[in-house]
Structures are given as structure tokens and as C-alpha cells.
Phi, psi and omega in degrees: 000177183146180183273129178264116174250120185295151178299139180084003181284125178242105184307320181298320178295318181298318182297312178298330178287335178269350183265124180291153179296137185299328175298314179302316183293319179298314179301320178293319176301310183299318181296314183296318176298318175301320178294320177292325179289324178294314180296321178298319176298317181298318180289323177298314180300316181291330180281349182293135176295135181087356176294140176255143175273143178290000000 
């Protein structure tokens, strides 16, 4: 028994394949922050006295 490692297996390449591209990650973070800012603005508007709900 033991661990079977296929010929040509490169753990570093496998690791790199699993790490998302930094640009993709940055774009996702920017999108999440924009969504949070929109939600915060919506909540502020909803919390104002006299504000009506749609």
C-alpha cells in the first residue's frame, strides 16, 4: 500500500490550478463591496423617518 502518485504529477501545478487569479479575486471583492454599499444606502433610506416602502 502507499500513496499512488501518477507519473507527471506536479503538486505545485496542482496548487496553482486551485488558487484563483488575483485579478478575478479583486473583481469579486470590488463587486461585493459595491453590493454592500448599495445595501447600506438602502438600509439608511429605509431607516429615515417618513420613508415609504415600495
